[in-house]
C-alpha positions as CSV (number, residue, x, y, z in Angstrom):
1,M,-9.4,-15.6,-45.1
2,K,-10.0,-17.0,-41.6
3,K,-6.5,-15.8,-40.5
4,F,-7.3,-12.3,-41.8
5,I,-10.6,-12.2,-39.8
6,A,-8.9,-13.5,-36.7
7,T,-6.1,-11.0,-37.0
8,T,-8.5,-8.1,-37.6
9,A,-10.6,-9.2,-34.5
10,V,-7.5,-9.2,-32.3
11,V,-6.3,-5.8,-33.6
12,L,-9.8,-4.3,-33.1
13,T,-10.2,-5.8,-29.6
14,T,-6.7,-4.5,-28.6
15,A,-7.5,-1.1,-29.9
16,V,-10.8,-0.9,-28.1
17,A,-9.2,-2.1,-24.8
18,G,-6.5,0.5,-25.2
19,I,-9.0,3.3,-25.8
20,L,-11.1,2.3,-22.8
21,T,-8.0,2.1,-20.6
22,W,-6.8,5.5,-21.8
23,R,-10.2,7.0,-21.0
24,K,-10.2,5.5,-17.5
25,V,-6.8,6.9,-16.8
26,E,-7.7,10.4,-18.0
27,S,-11.0,10.3,-16.0
28,D,-9.1,9.4,-12.9
29,R,-6.5,12.1,-13.5
30,I,-9.3,14.7,-14.0
31,R,-11.1,13.5,-10.9
32,N,-7.9,13.8,-8.8
33,D,-7.2,17.3,-10.1
34,L,-10.7,18.3,-9.1
35,W,-10.3,16.8,-5.6
36,N,-6.9,18.6,-5.2
37,E,-8.5,21.9,-6.2
38,A,-11.4,21.4,-3.9
39,E,-9.1,20.7,-1.0
40,R,-6.9,23.7,-1.7
41,V,-10.0,26.0,-1.8
42,S,-11.3,24.5,1.4
43,V,-8.0,25.2,3.2
44,E,-8.0,28.8,1.9
45,Q,-11.6,29.3,3.1
46,D,-10.7,27.9,6.5
47,M,-7.7,30.2,6.8
48,A,-9.9,33.2,5.8
49,A,-12.5,32.3,8.3
50,R,-9.9,32.0,11.1
51,K,-8.4,35.4,10.2
52,Q,-11.9,36.9,10.3
53,A,-12.7,35.3,13.6
54,Q,-9.5,36.6,15.1
55,H,-10.2,40.1,14.1
56,S,-13.8,40.1,15.4
């Protein structure tokens, strides 16, 4: 019985650690995607502002 409880505890601990790690990786990926999108939009806005300044 003790071996079963110990094995169950190890499996549950490993599963929880895996889920937490997966969530962290996905969170970092989403954050990086958002930063990349923000940088792209910023560059586009800068280029549009330069074009408008040149035509004025």
